[in-house]
C-alpha positions as CSV (number, residue, x, y, z in Angstrom):
1,M,-0.1,-0.1,-0.2
2,I,1.7,3.4,-0.6
3,I,1.1,6.6,1.0
4,L,0.3,9.0,-1.9
5,D,2.1,12.2,0.9
6,D,4.2,13.5,-2.4
7,V,1.2,15.1,-4.1
8,Q,-0.6,18.7,-3.6
9,F,-2.4,19.0,-0.6
10,S,-6.5,19.5,-1.5
11,K,-8.5,20.9,1.5
12,Q,-11.8,19.3,2.7
13,S,-11.0,16.3,1.1
14,W,-10.5,13.4,2.2
15,Q,-6.6,14.1,3.5
16,Q,-8.2,16.1,6.7
17,R,-11.6,15.1,7.3
18,N,-13.6,12.0,7.5
19,R,-17.5,11.0,9.1
20,I,-18.7,9.6,12.0
21,R,-22.5,8.9,12.5
22,T,-24.6,11.3,14.8
23,P,-27.9,11.7,15.4
24,N,-28.6,13.0,13.0
25,G,-26.6,11.6,10.2
26,L,-22.9,12.1,8.2
27,Q,-21.0,14.6,10.3
28,Y,-18.0,15.6,9.1
29,L,-14.9,15.5,11.3
30,S,-11.9,17.7,10.1
31,V,-8.0,18.5,10.9
32,P,-7.1,21.9,11.2
33,V,-4.2,22.6,9.0
34,K,-2.6,26.1,7.9
35,T,-2.8,26.9,4.3
36,A,-2.5,31.3,4.1
37,G,0.1,31.9,1.6
38,R,1.0,27.9,0.8
39,L,-0.9,28.0,-2.4
40,G,-0.2,24.0,-4.2
41,Q,1.5,23.0,-1.3
42,K,2.1,19.2,-0.8
43,I,1.0,16.7,1.4
44,L,3.9,15.8,3.5
45,S,4.8,19.6,4.1
46,C,1.4,20.2,5.7
47,E,1.6,21.8,9.0
48,L,-1.2,20.9,12.1
49,V,-3.0,24.1,13.4
50,E,-1.6,25.0,16.5
51,Q,-5.0,24.3,18.4
52,P,-6.6,21.3,21.0
53,F,-8.5,19.7,17.9
54,V,-7.5,16.1,19.3
55,K,-9.3,16.8,22.4
56,K,-12.5,18.5,20.1
57,M,-12.5,15.3,18.4
58,V,-12.3,12.7,21.4
59,K,-15.5,15.0,22.8
60,S,-17.6,14.2,18.9
61,L,-16.3,10.8,19.2
62,W,-17.9,10.6,23.4
63,A,-20.8,12.5,22.3
64,N,-21.7,9.9,19.4
65,Y,-20.5,6.9,20.7
66,A,-20.2,6.2,24.5
67,K,-23.2,3.7,24.5
68,A,-21.6,1.9,21.1
69,P,-20.8,-1.9,22.7
70,F,-16.9,-1.2,21.8
71,F,-16.2,2.0,22.4
72,E,-14.3,2.2,25.4
73,C,-13.1,-0.7,24.6
74,V,-10.5,1.6,22.4
75,I,-11.0,5.0,22.9
76,G,-8.9,5.3,25.4
77,E,-6.0,3.8,22.7
78,L,-7.4,5.9,20.1
79,E,-6.9,8.6,21.4
80,A,-3.2,8.2,22.5
81,T,-1.8,7.4,19.6
82,M,-3.6,10.7,18.8
83,E,-2.1,13.0,21.2
84,L,1.2,11.5,20.1
85,A,0.6,11.5,16.8
86,V,-0.4,15.3,16.8
87,S,2.8,16.3,18.9
88,T,4.4,16.0,15.1
89,N,2.7,19.1,13.5
90,S,2.6,16.9,10.6
91,L,-0.1,15.9,9.1
92,V,1.0,12.7,7.3
93,E,2.5,11.4,9.9
94,F,-0.6,12.0,12.1
95,N,-2.6,10.3,9.2
96,C,-0.3,7.3,9.0
97,A,-0.6,6.4,12.9
98,L,-4.2,6.7,12.4
99,I,-3.6,4.7,9.2
100,S,-2.0,2.3,11.0
101,W,-3.8,1.9,14.0
102,M,-6.9,1.4,12.3
103,A,-5.2,-1.1,10.4
104,N,-4.0,-3.1,13.1
105,R,-7.8,-2.8,14.7
106,L,-8.7,-4.4,11.2
107,G,-6.6,-7.0,10.4
108,V,-4.6,-5.5,8.0
109,T,-1.0,-6.4,7.9
110,T,-0.1,-4.7,4.2
111,P,3.2,-3.7,4.0
112,M,3.2,1.0,3.7
113,I,5.8,2.7,1.8
114,R,5.0,6.7,1.2
115,A,5.1,8.1,-2.1
116,S,7.9,11.0,-0.2
117,T,10.5,8.2,0.1
118,L,10.8,6.6,-3.3
119,G,12.0,9.9,-5.4
120,V,9.3,9.3,-8.2
121,G,8.5,12.0,-10.7
122,G,5.7,12.4,-13.5
123,Q,1.8,14.4,-12.8
124,R,-1.4,12.0,-12.5
125,G,-1.4,8.2,-13.9
126,E,2.2,9.1,-14.8
127,H,3.0,9.7,-11.1
128,V,1.2,6.9,-10.1
129,A,2.3,4.4,-12.5
130,T,6.5,5.1,-11.7
131,I,5.7,4.5,-8.5
132,C,4.3,0.9,-9.4
133,E,7.2,0.7,-11.2
134,S,9.6,1.7,-8.9
135,V,8.3,-1.4,-6.3
136,G,8.2,-3.9,-8.9
137,A,4.4,-3.9,-9.4
138,D,2.3,-5.3,-12.4
139,R,-1.1,-4.5,-10.7
140,Y,-2.3,-1.2,-9.9
141,L,-5.9,-1.6,-7.5
142,S,-7.4,1.6,-7.5
143,P,-10.9,3.4,-6.6
144,S,-12.6,4.0,-9.0
145,G,-13.0,7.4,-8.6
146,S,-9.2,7.7,-10.5
147,E,-11.0,6.3,-13.2
148,G,-12.0,9.2,-15.2
149,Y,-7.9,10.1,-15.3
150,L,-6.5,6.8,-15.3
151,L,-8.2,6.2,-18.4
152,E,-6.9,9.2,-19.9
153,D,-3.8,8.1,-19.2
154,K,-3.6,4.0,-19.4
155,D,-0.3,4.6,-21.7
156,A,1.7,5.2,-18.7
157,F,0.7,1.9,-17.1
158,E,0.2,-0.1,-20.6
159,Q,4.2,1.4,-21.7
160,R,5.0,-0.5,-17.9
161,G,3.3,-3.8,-18.3
162,I,1.2,-3.2,-15.3
163,S,-2.3,-3.9,-15.2
164,V,-5.0,-1.0,-14.1
165,R,-8.1,-2.7,-11.5
166,L,-10.6,-1.0,-10.2
167,Q,-11.8,-1.9,-6.5
168,V,-15.6,-2.6,-6.1
169,F,-17.5,-2.7,-2.6
170,E,-20.9,-3.7,-1.7
171,H,-20.9,-1.7,2.0
172,P,-21.8,-4.4,4.3
173,R,-24.8,-3.9,6.9
174,Y,-24.3,-3.6,10.4
175,V,-25.9,-2.8,14.0
176,Q,-25.0,1.2,14.0
177,R,-25.6,3.4,17.3
178,F,-28.1,5.1,15.8
179,A,-30.9,3.3,13.3
180,P,-31.8,3.5,10.5
181,F,-28.2,2.0,8.9
182,I,-26.3,5.0,6.7
183,P,-22.7,3.7,5.1
184,Y,-20.0,5.1,4.5
185,A,-18.9,6.5,8.0
186,C,-15.4,5.8,8.6
187,S,-13.9,2.4,9.5
188,L,-14.1,4.3,12.8
189,D,-17.8,3.4,13.0
190,L,-17.3,-0.4,12.5
191,I,-14.6,-0.7,15.1
192,F,-16.9,0.9,17.7
193,N,-20.0,-0.7,17.0
194,V,-18.7,-4.5,15.7
195,G,-15.5,-4.4,18.2
196,P,-13.8,-7.9,17.2
197,T,-16.1,-9.2,13.5
198,A,-15.0,-5.6,12.3
199,P,-12.7,-7.6,9.9
200,E,-14.6,-9.8,8.8
201,V,-17.9,-7.5,8.4
202,M,-15.3,-5.1,6.1
203,R,-14.0,-8.3,3.5
204,S,-17.4,-9.4,3.3
205,G,-18.1,-6.2,1.1
206,R,-15.4,-6.8,-1.5
207,R,-16.2,-7.9,-4.9
208,P,-13.8,-8.8,-7.5
209,P,-12.5,-5.7,-9.5
210,R,-13.9,-4.8,-12.5
211,R,-11.3,-3.0,-15.9
212,L,-11.1,0.3,-16.8
213,G,-14.1,1.5,-18.8
214,S,-16.5,-1.3,-18.0
215,D,-19.4,-1.1,-15.7
216,Y,-18.7,-4.6,-14.4
217,E,-16.5,-7.3,-15.9
218,V,-15.0,-9.5,-13.6
219,C,-11.2,-10.1,-13.5
220,P,-9.9,-13.5,-13.5
221,E,-7.4,-12.3,-11.1
222,V,-7.6,-12.7,-6.8
223,L,-9.0,-10.4,-4.6
224,I,-6.6,-8.3,-2.7
């Protein structure tokens, strides 16, 4: 898994926020980042705003998940992880700490590499293809939201002998803190509500990947 930290930061994106389930639906929790006079900065250069936002986030989690079955089992560890990560004053360090914590809770053991350590160039698909080449990959599994630019830049992958597949995920249902069930909250929602069965629930939504430009064509590769 490549952490794409060497591309331009995008305000109000998944790079700095995610959603939790509240009585009124889904609500964003955002990590404040310094942006004034920093147009075009890369993710790895983003500094956190000096304010106690972690305490505010934890307060929001307590307000909405205190009665979730597995909340109190993990909130202390999560808060400690966030407090340690925020001391780095770096968005990428903060995000990587959370990703690693969640991966551990979800039984994900895939090695993670930061793109910034690879020293490769290129833009958009060319950049991604070069990253794949640098780590010896012959397949690239992408979120479906990137299909547009991947179709435009598919030659960059074909020239390197790298096949591109798009992730297909059918969101599983589980008992949330509030009804009715609303999909696509952050993975904390799953962890707080189902605890040790979270990995099994998450993986139940995996489907075979599809090819670029196809509505849905099952590929022969095994699920990743």
